[in-house]
N, C-alpha and C positions, 0 to 999 in steps of 0.2 A: 493532781489526781488524774492519772492516765492509765490506759490499758486495763489490766486486771483490777486495779484499785477502783477505777471508775465503774466498771461492771459490777464489782462486788458491792460498792456503795449503793448503786441503784437497785440491785436485787434485794439488799437488806432493807431498803425503804419501800418495797412493794412491787417492783417490776417482776414480771414473770419470765421474760426473756430480754436480753440485751445483746445486740450484735453490731459489728462494725463492717461497713461496706466501702469498697472502692467504687465511687460513683463517677469516676472520670469518663466511663463510656457514655454517660448521659449528657445531653446538651448542656453546655456550660452555663447559660443563663438560668436554666431550671434549678441548678445546684448552687447558685450564687458564686460561681467560680471556685467552689470549695472541692477538695479531692476526696473527702471522707464523709460518710453519713453514719450517724449513730442512730440505730433503730431501737426504740424502746417499746415493748409490748406488755400490756396488762391483760390477764385473762379475766373473763367475766365469771361471776359467781354462778356455779352450775344450777343452784336452786332457782335463780332468776331466769336462767336460760331454758330450763325445763318447761316444755309446753309451748315454746315460741313457734314451733313448727306449725302450729294450728292458728297462729296469730299472736301479736305482741300484747303485752299487758302493761299496766303502769309500773309493776315491779321491774320488768325488763327495761323500761324507759329510765327508771330511777337508777338501775344498775349501770347502764351506759353512762349516765351523768356522773356517777361516782367514779367510774374508771377514767373518764375524761378529765375530771378534776385531779385525780392522782397523777395522770400522765402529764398534765400541765406543771404540777409541782416537780415531778421527776425531771422533766426536760429543763426547767429553770435551774434545778440543782446541778444538772450536768453542765449546762452552759456556764454557770458561775464557777464550777470547778475547773473547766477548761480555760476560761478567761483568766483565772487566778494563776494558771501556769503559763500565761503569756500567749495563748492561742486565740484565734478568731472562732466564734461560734454563733450560728444563726438558726433560729427555729423556723421550720416551715409554717407558713400561715394557714395551711389547709386544715380544717377541722377533721378529726379522725372519724368521719361519718360513714355510715353504711351506704348512704346515697351521696355520691360526689356532687359538690356544689360548684364545681368548676367545669369549664368546657374544653374538650379536646385535650391538648397537651401543654396548655399555657402554664400550668402549675404541676409540681411533682407530687404524685400520690405517695403517701406513707407506705403503702403496701409494696410499691416498687422498690423502695429502699430496703424494706424488710426482706424481700426476695433476694436482693443483691447482697444482703448480710447473711444469707443462708438460713434465715429463721422460718421460712415457709415459702409457699408458692401462691399464685393467684388462681382461685378456682374458676369453674365455668360461670359462677354467679358474680364474678368480679370482686369477690371478697378474699382477704388473706386467709390461707389455710395453713395451720401448723399441725405437726404430727401429734403433739401432746394435748393441745386444746381445741383442735379443729378450727372452726371459724368463730368460736366464742372468744374473740380477742379484740382489743382496740390497740392500734399502733400509733406511734408518734415519732417524729424525726428531728434530729439536730444535725446541722451541717457544720463541718469544722475543717481547719487546716492542721489539726493535731495529727502526729504520726501514730495513729492507732492501727493495730494489726488487723487487716481485713480478713473476713472468713471467705470460704469458697461460696460463690453465689449459687442459688438455685435458678437455673435457666429454663427449666421445662416443668410442666405440670405433672403431678403424680396422681391426678384424678382418673386417668385411664378411661375406661368405658363407662364409669359411673355417671348417672344422670339424675341422682337424687335431688340436687338443688334445682336443676332445670325442670324436673317434674313437679316440684313443690311450688314453683313460681306461678302466681295466679295470672300474670300478664305475659308469660313466656319470654322474659327478658334474656335469659341465657340461650344461646343458639345450640349449645351442646358441644361446641368446638373447644378443644383444649387451648389454654393459654401457653405462650412461650415468652421469654423475656423480650421486651420492647415491641411485642405484637400490638398494633393499635387496638384499643378496646372495641372499637366499632366492628372489628372483624370477628369477635366472639360474643359480644354482649351489647344489648340495646339499652343504653343508659336512660334514654328518654322514656321508654316504656317502664323502666324501673321507677323513675321519679313519679310518673303518673300513678302506677300501681301502689307505691308507698303512700302517696297522699290519700288514696282511697282506703287503704288498710288502716292508716292512722286515724282517719276520720271515723271509720266504722267502729274502731275500738276506743274512741274518745280520747285520743292522745294528742298532746299539743305539739310534739316534735314529729319530724318525718321519720317514723320508725316502722319497720316491718320485721325483718329478721327471720322470715319463714324459711328462706334458703339456708340460713345459718343453722337453724335447728334441724334441718333435713340432712346436713352433711354427715356422712358416716364417721368422720373423725370427731365431729362434735358429739355425736351419739356415744362413741367410745369414751370420750372425756366425761360425759355425764354418768355413764355406767360405772366408771372407776370411782367417781366421787361418791357414789351410793354404796360402794362395797364396805 
C-alpha cells in the first residue's frame, strides 16, 4: 500500500489531508534517519470550533480528543501498510497538541512535516494553517524509508500582514513576525507565554487539558472554513 493507494485509504478512513514530504533537509536524528515524512491531518468539526475565539469549552476539548484518537488509528494503519510492503515506519512520539510539550528542537513538530508536505504553513501563532480548514486541524506524522512521491514544500508563511491571531492572544505570545521554514520558533513566538496563558484559560473554563484555541478561532482561514460549513 504505497503512494496513491496509501493516501486514498487514509482519506477513506477519515483523514482530511495526507501529504508526503522530503524530510532530508531536517537534522537526521530528528527524523530517525528516515528520508520521507507522511503527514496526516484531520479537520476539527466546525460546530465544536465555533466560538472558541472567545475561549474554549468542553465541546472543543472533546473534539480535539476525538480527532487525536482518529489520528492515532490512521497513523497505525499507515505504519502497518508500509511495514507490510517491507518498509520501515516510525511514528513521531510528539502529541499533536496546540501547546508543544517539548523544548527547543529536540523533537520534530508535526506541523513542520505538514509544511514540508505542502499541506499548510505555520502561522504567527505557531499553529499549522491550511487553506481549506484554517488552523482548525490536528496533524500527525509517520516517518518512513518508503519511496513515496514528495510534494513541493511550503517554505514561507501566507499570513502576510494579518495579525488576527496575535491580537486574539491574551498573553501576546505571537510577535507578529511571519514564519519561514526552519526559522527558530523563539524568533516569532513565545512558547513559554503560550503555556502560561493556556493554563490560565483552561483553568478559567474548567477544562482538564491544556486547551486554549483562541488564536485558532481568530484565524481568517478558520473563519472562512466555519462560514462554508454553515452554508
